[in-house]
C-alpha positions as CSV (number, residue, x, y, z in Angstrom):
1,M,0.3,-0.2,-0.4
2,V,1.0,3.3,-1.0
3,S,0.2,6.6,1.6
4,S,-0.7,9.9,0.9
5,N,2.6,11.3,0.5
6,G,3.7,8.3,-1.7
7,A,5.8,6.5,0.8
8,F,5.0,2.8,1.3
9,R,3.1,0.9,3.8
10,R,2.7,-2.5,5.0
11,P,-1.1,-3.3,5.1
12,R,-2.7,-3.8,7.9
13,P,-3.2,-8.1,8.8
14,I,-5.8,-9.6,10.1
15,K,-5.3,-10.8,13.3
16,P,-5.7,-14.7,13.0
17,G,-8.7,-16.3,15.6
18,P,-8.5,-19.6,17.3
19,G,-6.7,-22.1,14.6
20,Q,-5.2,-19.7,11.9
21,E,-2.5,-18.6,10.5
22,S,-1.6,-14.9,9.4
23,V,0.0,-14.9,6.3
24,W,2.1,-11.7,7.7
25,D,3.6,-14.5,10.4
26,Y,5.2,-16.1,6.8
27,P,8.8,-15.4,6.8
28,R,10.7,-14.2,4.1
29,P,12.4,-16.0,2.5
30,P,10.4,-18.5,2.3
31,R,10.4,-21.5,3.9
32,I,8.6,-25.2,3.3
33,E,7.1,-27.5,6.0
34,A,6.0,-31.0,5.2
35,R,2.7,-32.3,5.7
36,S,0.1,-34.6,6.1
37,E,-3.2,-33.2,5.2
38,R,-5.2,-35.4,2.6
39,I,-5.0,-33.4,-1.0
40,V,-7.7,-34.0,-3.7
41,V,-7.5,-32.0,-7.1
42,R,-10.0,-32.6,-9.9
43,L,-10.1,-31.6,-12.9
44,G,-12.4,-32.8,-15.7
45,G,-14.4,-34.8,-13.4
46,Q,-11.8,-36.7,-12.7
47,V,-9.4,-37.3,-9.1
48,I,-5.7,-35.6,-10.7
49,V,-4.0,-36.4,-7.1
50,D,-5.1,-37.9,-3.6
51,T,-2.2,-37.8,-1.2
52,A,-1.4,-37.3,2.5
53,N,2.0,-36.8,1.2
54,A,2.8,-32.5,0.2
55,V,5.0,-29.9,1.1
56,R,4.0,-26.1,0.9
57,V,5.9,-23.4,0.5
58,L,5.2,-20.5,3.1
59,E,6.4,-16.3,2.3
60,T,5.1,-12.9,3.9
61,S,1.8,-12.2,2.1
62,H,1.3,-14.8,0.3
63,P,-1.6,-18.0,1.2
64,P,0.2,-21.5,1.1
65,V,1.5,-22.9,-2.7
66,Y,0.6,-26.7,-2.1
67,Y,3.1,-29.2,-3.8
68,V,2.7,-32.9,-4.2
69,P,4.9,-35.3,-5.5
70,L,5.0,-36.4,-9.2
71,D,3.7,-40.2,-8.3
72,A,1.1,-38.9,-7.2
73,F,-0.7,-38.0,-10.4
74,R,-2.6,-40.2,-12.6
75,S,-0.3,-41.4,-15.5
76,G,-0.7,-38.8,-18.8
77,V,-1.9,-36.0,-16.8
78,L,1.0,-33.5,-16.7
79,V,2.3,-32.6,-20.2
80,P,5.4,-31.4,-19.7
81,V,5.8,-27.8,-22.1
82,G,8.4,-25.0,-23.4
83,G,9.1,-22.3,-21.0
84,T,10.9,-20.9,-17.7
85,T,10.8,-18.4,-15.2
86,F,12.5,-17.4,-12.5
87,C,12.4,-17.3,-8.9
88,E,14.3,-15.2,-6.6
89,F,14.5,-18.0,-4.5
90,K,13.8,-21.1,-5.8
91,G,15.1,-20.6,-8.8
92,E,13.9,-22.0,-12.3
93,A,10.9,-23.1,-12.8
94,S,9.4,-25.2,-15.1
95,Y,6.0,-26.4,-16.2
96,F,3.4,-28.8,-17.9
97,D,-0.2,-28.3,-19.1
98,V,-2.5,-30.6,-17.0
99,V,-4.6,-32.8,-19.0
100,A,-7.9,-34.7,-18.1
101,G,-11.5,-35.5,-18.5
102,G,-11.4,-33.9,-21.9
103,V,-9.9,-30.7,-20.0
104,A,-6.0,-29.1,-20.9
105,V,-4.7,-26.6,-18.3
106,S,-2.2,-24.7,-20.8
107,R,0.6,-24.3,-17.9
108,G,-1.5,-25.5,-14.8
109,G,1.5,-26.8,-13.3
110,W,4.9,-26.4,-12.3
111,T,7.9,-27.3,-10.6
112,Y,11.3,-27.1,-10.0
113,T,13.7,-29.6,-11.4
114,K,16.9,-28.3,-9.9
115,P,15.9,-26.3,-7.4
116,A,18.1,-23.3,-4.9
117,R,19.9,-24.4,-1.9
118,G,17.0,-25.0,0.5
119,F,14.6,-25.8,-1.6
120,E,15.4,-29.3,-2.6
121,A,12.2,-31.2,-1.7
122,L,10.5,-28.9,-4.7
123,S,12.7,-30.8,-7.1
124,S,10.3,-34.2,-7.5
125,R,7.4,-31.9,-6.5
126,V,4.5,-29.9,-8.4
127,A,2.0,-27.2,-7.8
128,L,-0.7,-26.5,-10.0
129,Y,-3.3,-23.2,-10.0
130,P,-5.9,-24.2,-8.3
131,D,-8.3,-21.6,-9.8
132,H,-7.2,-23.4,-13.1
133,M,-8.5,-26.7,-11.8
134,D,-11.7,-28.0,-10.9
135,S,-11.6,-28.4,-7.1
136,C,-8.4,-28.5,-5.4
137,E,-9.5,-29.7,-1.3
138,I,-7.6,-30.2,1.6
139,N,-8.7,-32.2,4.2
140,G,-12.1,-32.5,2.7
141,E,-12.2,-28.2,2.3
142,Q,-12.5,-26.5,-0.9
143,V,-9.8,-24.4,-1.0
144,T,-10.1,-21.2,-3.1
145,F,-6.9,-19.4,-4.9
146,Q,-5.1,-16.3,-4.2
147,Q,-5.8,-13.8,-6.9
148,G,-2.5,-12.5,-9.6
149,D,-2.0,-13.9,-12.8
150,F,1.1,-15.9,-11.2
151,Y,0.4,-17.0,-7.6
152,G,-0.8,-20.4,-7.0
153,G,-1.5,-19.9,-2.8
154,W,-4.9,-22.0,-1.2
155,I,-6.7,-20.8,1.1
156,T,-8.9,-22.3,3.7
157,R,-10.2,-20.9,6.5
158,Q,-7.0,-21.5,8.7
159,I,-5.7,-18.6,6.4
160,V,-5.8,-15.4,7.0
161,G,-4.6,-12.2,5.1
162,P,-5.0,-9.8,3.3
163,F,-3.3,-11.4,0.5
164,K,-1.1,-10.6,-2.0
165,G,-2.2,-11.1,-5.6
166,G,-5.3,-8.6,-5.4
167,P,-5.4,-4.9,-6.8
168,G,-3.0,-2.9,-5.6
169,T,-1.1,-5.1,-4.3
170,A,2.0,-5.2,-6.2
171,G,4.1,-3.3,-4.1
172,W,4.0,-5.4,-0.5
């Protein structure tokens, strides 16, 4: 946020309630955390992921991004495509089209095959954009997605913001 005099101003974090986390308590640089919640993802009316073996990346102002093992996907769901992007913390990301039930989501998933030091746990895992899937669930709760063109955060009742990605948040 920018004040009336043009200076950067941190947004006012929402105070977390019992059992909740504030994205403003997450670190920068981000950290990886192993999780055992059940992750179920559907696309084209089909379950493409059902696993309790995930990690999530936590970064200040961002909802967690969940990464699931490559081998948790049904065969043929992930189709490698060209092009990469670069994260200052995790390194170079490569992308997949995600295909199931007659639906193809262009660049709907990404991975870090050779991640930067500290993020090695991501090398055999894939993250998905929840807004492009039919549904993404954590322990049966339908997640909502982080706004923005390239953010992949998963928002549940346990996560409070405000979240980077929406209009007016580019300077956070």
